[in-house]
Every structure is written in C-alpha cells, then in structure tokens.
N, C-alpha and C positions, 0 to 999 in steps of 0.2 A: 069404598073406604077412603076417607079424606087423606090428604097428604101431610105428612109430619114434616113440615119445613125445616126443622132443626138438624135434620140429617142430610140437607142438600146445601150446596154452597149459597153464600149470600146474595149472589147474582142470578140465581136460578131463574127468576121471572124473564130476564132478559135473554139468557140462553134459550129458555124453553119458546120464547117469541121468535128469536132468530131461526131456531130450527124449523118451527112451524111455518112461517110466514115468508121467510127469505130463501131458505135452502129448500124447502118442500113446496113452495109456492101454494099453499093453502090446500094441499092435497095429501091424502095418505101414502106414504111412501111405498107401502107394499102393495095395496090393492087399487090405489088411484082414487078413493071415494074422495069427493070435494067437501070441504069444510063447510058446515053450517047448509049443507043440502041433505034431501033424503038420501039414505045408504041404497045403493042398488041392489043390495041384497036383503037387507033387514027392514028397509023403508023408514028406520029411525033417523032422526036428525043427527049428523054427523058432528061430532066435537072432537077435533083433533087433539091428541096429547102427545107427551113425548116420552118414550120407553128407553130404558136401558137395557142394551143388549148387544153382545152376549154377557156383558158383566153387569149384574143387578145392582151394583154398588152405586147409590145416589151421588157420591161426590166424584164418580169415574164420568166426567162431562167431556171426555174427548168427542170430536165430531163423529167418527166411526163407531162409538158406543151409543150413539143417540139416534133415534128414529121417530119420525112424526108419523104417529098411527091413528086411525079412526077406533071406535070403541070395539068392533069384532076382532080386528087384528090385534088390538092390544091384550084383550080378554083372551084370546087364542094363545098368545104369547105367554101369559101369565097362568094359565089354566093347570099346568102342571105343578107349579110352585104352590099354587093355592090348594090344589089337592093334597100336596104332600103337608102342607101345613095343616090342614083340617084333619088328616090322619093323625100327625102328632098331637093335636088338641084333643082328639077323642080318646087317644092311648092314655094320655095325661089324666083326663077326666077320670077314665076306668081305673086307672091306677091309683088315683085320689080315692077314689069310692072303696076301693079294696084295702086301702090303708086306714081308712077311717071307720071301719065296720065296729060295731059295738054290739057286745054279746048282751042279751036281754034275757032275764028269766021271766 
C-alpha cells in the first residue's frame, strides 16, 4: 500500500534516508539482510523501509521509534495490525449488508 505522506512530517524523506543509510548502514536492523541484495530467507530483492515501532504514529520520528527493516521483518511487524484492520473491514461490510437489506415480494 502506498504511503500517504500527508500523515508524515515534511522532512520524512531525509529522516528515512538517515535511518536506513547512516544509522543502519544499509542493512535490516532486525535480521541483518543487506539492502538491494537477495534476502537470505526469501530470495527476493531487499528494499529497506523505515518502520514506526512501538508507536505506529507516523509523526513520532524519535530515533528509538524508527527501525530500518527489510520487507520480511516489516511485514511480520505489521501483520497483526493488518489482520485486525481486515477483520474490522469485513465486519463493517457485513453490518452494511444487514442494514441495507430490502424486502422484495
């Protein structure tokens, strides 16, 4: 899903670059996978991203809340939130279907 940058600080790109390249030295800070190299587990090309954790608020850009992660680590981190969001979406769709039921003779 693309990033909606209006929820991030204006200097987000500089913050992200600093975390990925200067602090993390072009490696995933959790598993050590090297940026732009095949991932040792998945084999896919690593693209480092910056994750907000433990606070997922995009405006919280404190260094201790930001982590340079490969796709695998970032997806594992986000999986519970995505599952909860999907459950909410499905429940809302189901409720909407129940509310919009029309009686037909």
